C-alpha positions, 0 to 999 in steps of 0.5 A: 445740581452742584457736583452732580458727577459725584452724586451716585458715589456719595449716595452709595457710600452713605448707605454703607456708612449707615447708621453713622454720618458719612463725610465727604470732601470734594476737592479739585482732585475729586470726591473722597469719603473720609473718617468720621471721628466725632464722639457721636458719629450717629448724630454729628461729624468731625474730620481728622485735621490731616484729612482737612489739611490734605483736602485744602492742599488739593483745593477744597471745594465743598464738604458733604455729610449725611443725616441718618434717620434725620431730616435733610436740613442743616443743624446749628453746628452744620451751618456754623461750620459752613459759615466758618469754611465759606465754601458750599456744604451738601447734605442728604438724609438716609434711612439705611435703605435709600437717600434723599437727593443732595441739598446745597447751602452756603453763599457760594451756591446759586440762589434759589428762585425767590418765587418757587423755592420751597421751605427748608430750614437753614437753607430756604427759610424766612431769614434766607429769603431776606438775605437773597432778596437783598442780594438780588434786588439791592446788591447787598450781602447780609451776614448769615447766622447759624440757627436751630429749628424752633430757636424761639422755643428755646429762648433764643432771639435770632433776629433781635440779637443779630440784626444790629450786627447785620447792619440794621437799626430799629424803627420806632413806629410801624407807621414810618415803614418804608420799602425794603425795611424788614418786619419781625413777627411774633406767632404764638411766641414772645420772641420774634420767630418770623421776618420779611420785607416791606416792598411798598404800597402796603405790601409785604414779601416773605417766606412763611415758616411751617410747623415742620422744618421741611415743607414743600408746599410753602412758597414765598408770597406777597400779601397785604401788610395789614394781614400780619399787622397784629403779629408785627413786633418790630421794624428794622432798616438797613443803615447804609441803604437809602430807601427814602 
């Protein structure tokens, strides 16, 4: 685990802060709990400019915060803040009596195994799988995007909105799908709410979503394309990658 030497301290201080979100800044000088100055500290966090400035002077390495009575997956705001800072972010949940283990996310965090990872929204979900597949197998670093759980139910189109910006263009006919193309699916939704990768020979590789934001029973899988054909709504190809 990353920064394992601070695990017990973070868990102990998180319990003391309950029911507020605890915030920790890890620097080259160690790990320090700082004040959460958010207007609603039970459900969000914000840090004094002075605390961030001091941590950056010391060499800011990571940010950790807790989710009181809330699952251990990052919110839209958590993801966007991590993207802005470009350092690892850690998260743990607590009910005031115990805490979960720390989970980490961000491009500086080691990539979880593509076969054995479990489903955790915003950390190891279907978009995370696509990004990690491209990074490991193709050496391509795709942009990440802050997203909220059940985004499609709120009318937000994560994939169609961002794929062009990420360097993809749409393929008009699924019959022209080629290895490493991204396919989008609509499951009980008018908005694409799942994505995966065509790996060739009629097979796809993807990390299926779940009814819950965290599901340890869900692992990535390789399946025949035709099983999901009726749900596929679009195919996208990376502009700068030659997959002919």
